[in-house]
C-alpha positions in Angstrom: 194.4 -22.9 4.8 196.9 -21.2 2.5 199.8 -19.7 4.4 202.9 -17.8 3.5 204.6 -20.4 1.2 201.3 -21.0 -0.8 200.3 -17.4 -0.9 203.7 -16.2 -2.2 203.4 -18.6 -5.1 199.8 -17.6 -5.8 200.7 -13.9 -5.7 203.5 -14.4 -8.3 201.4 -16.4 -10.7 198.4 -14.1 -10.4 200.6 -11.0 -11.0 202.1 -12.6 -14.1 198.7 -13.0 -15.7 196.7 -10.0 -14.3 198.9 -7.0 -13.5 198.4 -4.3 -16.1 194.9 -5.7 -17.0 191.7 -3.8 -16.6 189.1 -5.3 -14.3 186.1 -5.4 -16.6 183.7 -6.9 -14.1 183.5 -8.1 -10.5 180.4 -10.1 -9.4 180.0 -11.1 -5.8 177.7 -14.2 -5.6 177.9 -14.7 -1.8 177.6 -11.5 0.2 177.1 -12.5 3.8 180.6 -11.7 4.9 180.9 -8.4 3.0 181.2 -5.1 5.0 180.2 -3.2 1.9 177.5 -3.7 -0.7 178.4 -5.3 -4.0 177.8 -2.1 -5.9 180.4 -0.3 -3.7 183.0 -2.8 -4.8 181.9 -2.5 -8.4 181.9 1.3 -8.4 185.4 1.3 -6.9 187.0 -1.4 -9.0 185.3 -2.0 -12.3 187.1 -0.4 -15.2 190.3 0.1 -13.2 193.8 -1.1 -14.1 195.3 -3.7 -11.7 198.6 -2.1 -10.6 200.0 -4.9 -8.3 199.3 -7.8 -6.1 200.9 -8.2 -2.6 200.7 -10.7 0.2 199.9 -9.2 3.5 199.9 -11.8 6.2 197.4 -14.4 5.1 195.7 -12.1 2.7 196.3 -11.2 -0.9 195.8 -7.5 -1.8 194.9 -6.5 -5.3 196.0 -2.8 -5.7 194.4 -0.7 -8.5 195.7 2.4 -10.2 192.9 4.5 -8.6 194.4 3.6 -5.1 191.6 1.2 -4.1 192.6 -2.2 -2.9 190.7 -5.5 -2.9 191.6 -7.7 0.0 191.2 -11.5 -0.2 191.4 -13.9 2.7 190.8 -17.5 1.6 190.2 -18.8 5.1 190.3 -22.6 5.5 188.9 -23.9 2.3 188.8 -21.0 -0.2 190.5 -21.4 -3.5 191.1 -19.7 -6.8 190.6 -20.9 -10.4 191.2 -19.5 -13.8 188.4 -19.6 -16.4 187.4 -18.3 -19.8 183.9 -17.7 -21.0 181.4 -18.9 -18.4 182.5 -19.8 -14.9 181.6 -23.4 -14.2 183.3 -23.7 -10.8 181.1 -24.9 -7.9 180.7 -22.9 -4.7 181.8 -19.6 -6.3 182.0 -16.7 -4.0 183.2 -14.1 -6.5 184.0 -13.7 -10.2 186.6 -11.3 -11.5 186.7 -10.8 -15.3 189.6 -8.9 -16.8 189.8 -7.1 -20.1 191.8 -9.8 -21.9 189.0 -12.4 -21.2 190.8 -14.0 -18.3 188.4 -14.9 -15.5 189.3 -15.5 -11.9 186.8 -17.5 -9.8 187.1 -17.5 -6.0 185.3 -20.5 -4.4 184.6 -21.9 -1.0 182.2 -24.6 -0.1 182.0 -23.2 3.5 181.3 -19.7 2.2 183.9 -18.3 4.6 186.1 -16.4 2.2 186.4 -12.8 3.1 186.6 -10.0 0.5 187.4 -6.5 1.8 187.5 -3.2 0.0 190.5 -1.1 1.2 191.5 -3.3 4.1 193.0 -1.7 7.2 196.8 -1.7 7.6 198.2 -4.7 9.4 199.7 -3.9 12.8 201.8 -7.1 13.5 205.0 -8.0 11.6 205.1 -10.6 8.9 206.6 -13.9 10.0 209.4 -13.5 7.4 210.2 -9.9 8.5 210.3 -10.1 12.3 212.3 -7.2 13.8 215.3 -8.0 16.0 214.3 -8.6 19.6 210.6 -8.3 18.8 209.7 -12.0 19.3 211.6 -12.2 22.6 209.7 -9.2 23.9 206.4 -10.4 22.7 206.7 -13.9 24.1 207.9 -12.6 27.5 204.4 -11.0 27.9 202.4 -14.2 27.4 201.8 -17.3 29.4 199.8 -18.9 26.6 201.1 -22.0 24.8 203.6 -21.0 22.0 201.4 -22.8 19.5 198.6 -20.4 20.3 200.7 -17.3 20.2 202.3 -18.1 16.8 199.0 -19.1 15.3 196.4 -16.5 16.4 197.8 -13.7 14.2 198.1 -11.3 17.0 201.9 -11.5 17.4 203.1 -12.5 13.9 201.3 -12.7 10.6 201.1 -15.2 7.7 201.4 -18.5 9.5 198.8 -20.9 10.7 198.2 -24.3 12.1 200.3 -26.5 9.7 203.4 -24.4 9.4 203.5 -23.5 13.1 203.7 -27.2 13.8 206.5 -27.5 11.3 208.3 -24.5 12.8 208.1 -25.8 16.3 209.3 -29.2 15.2 212.3 -27.6 13.4 213.1 -25.6 16.6 212.5 -28.6 18.8 210.1 -26.7 21.1 207.0 -28.4 22.4 203.8 -26.6 21.2 202.6 -26.8 24.9 205.5 -24.7 26.1 204.5 -21.5 27.9 205.7 -18.6 25.8 207.3 -16.7 28.6 209.2 -19.7 29.8 211.2 -20.2 26.5 214.8 -19.2 27.0 216.5 -16.6 24.8 218.7 -19.1 23.0 215.7 -21.2 22.0 213.8 -18.1 20.8 216.8 -17.4 18.5 216.5 -20.9 17.2 212.8 -20.4 16.8 213.4 -17.3 14.7 215.7 -19.2 12.4 213.3 -22.1 12.1 210.5 -19.7 11.0 212.6 -18.5 8.0 214.0 -22.0 7.2 210.6 -23.8 7.2 208.8 -21.2 5.2 211.5 -20.7 2.6 212.0 -24.4 2.1 208.2 -25.0 1.8 207.9 -22.2 -0.8 210.8 -23.7 -2.8 209.2 -27.1 -2.8 205.9 -25.7 -4.0 207.6 -23.6 -6.7 209.5 -26.7 -7.9 206.6 -29.0 -8.0 203.6 -26.7 -8.8 205.2 -23.6 -10.4 201.9 -22.4 -12.0 199.5 -23.0 -9.1 197.0 -20.5 -7.7 195.3 -23.1 -5.5 196.6 -25.0 -2.5 198.3 -28.4 -3.2 199.3 -31.4 -1.3 201.5 -31.0 1.8 203.0 -34.5 2.0 206.4 -32.9 2.2 205.7 -31.6 5.7 207.7 -33.3 8.5 205.2 -33.5 11.4 201.9 -31.9 10.5 200.7 -35.1 8.9 197.1 -35.8 9.9 196.8 -39.1 8.1 200.2 -40.5 9.2 201.5 -41.8 12.5 205.2 -41.0 12.1 207.3 -38.1 10.8 209.3 -38.3 7.5 212.3 -39.3 9.7 210.4 -42.0 11.5 209.5 -40.4 14.8 206.1 -41.2 16.4 203.7 -38.3 16.0 201.8 -37.1 19.0 198.3 -35.6 18.3 196.5 -33.3 20.7 194.3 -30.1 20.5 195.5 -26.8 21.7 192.9 -24.0 21.8 190.7 -26.1 19.5 193.6 -26.5 16.9 194.7 -30.0 16.0 198.4 -30.1 16.8 201.1 -32.5 15.8 204.5 -32.9 17.5 207.0 -35.4 18.8 208.7 -36.3 22.1 211.9 -34.8 20.8 210.4 -31.3 21.2 211.4 -29.8 24.6 208.7 -28.6 27.0 209.3 -25.2 28.7 206.8 -24.6 31.6 
């Protein structure tokens, strides 16, 4: 699933190509997850100039000059692809064709991608813009594992399974730790780890895949390595499930319970 580092790169590359262009056509080929009919999307968006693209949590929001917004959540396996002429991408969910002949195909073999017209405002802070003292207050109210709290999108936005594992590894906190048992000094370290891990990942993707609009390999990750048994630094990787999420960590991460 694309998370903050991936989506920030996608946003920049999409904006360079599409902002200022008129959306000539939008076709929704799979409609089972739509809250509005296809013609409602078309009436609101076709013929409109794309004014900007922003990342909001794990979504990309395409804002048009008439104030309508197209929200896109790629979910676990969704991806985006450029095309010209006829779209030949398999498992296409939606096609966006712009006035200069640039096509954007949104695909997902699971058909789980969510497209929303005028999505509701997000109520939780983005992981990269957490207000002072917010995380300490939020964690003090929950006895759930810290992995669950950081991943479920109800406390912070934009991060998911892979990067939460990386963040907890950087902060040296066990994913099994009860959120309300983590001491203040370790929460401060956790806040720092969030920014460090996400910014370093984005820099890596930018350096190696500067033009990408689809998720690439993550072999640079330290501990979230499903096909490996050790971290990049040689520590044994422990693998468990927490609330049905595959979780990767090491013995060096302290448990608070």
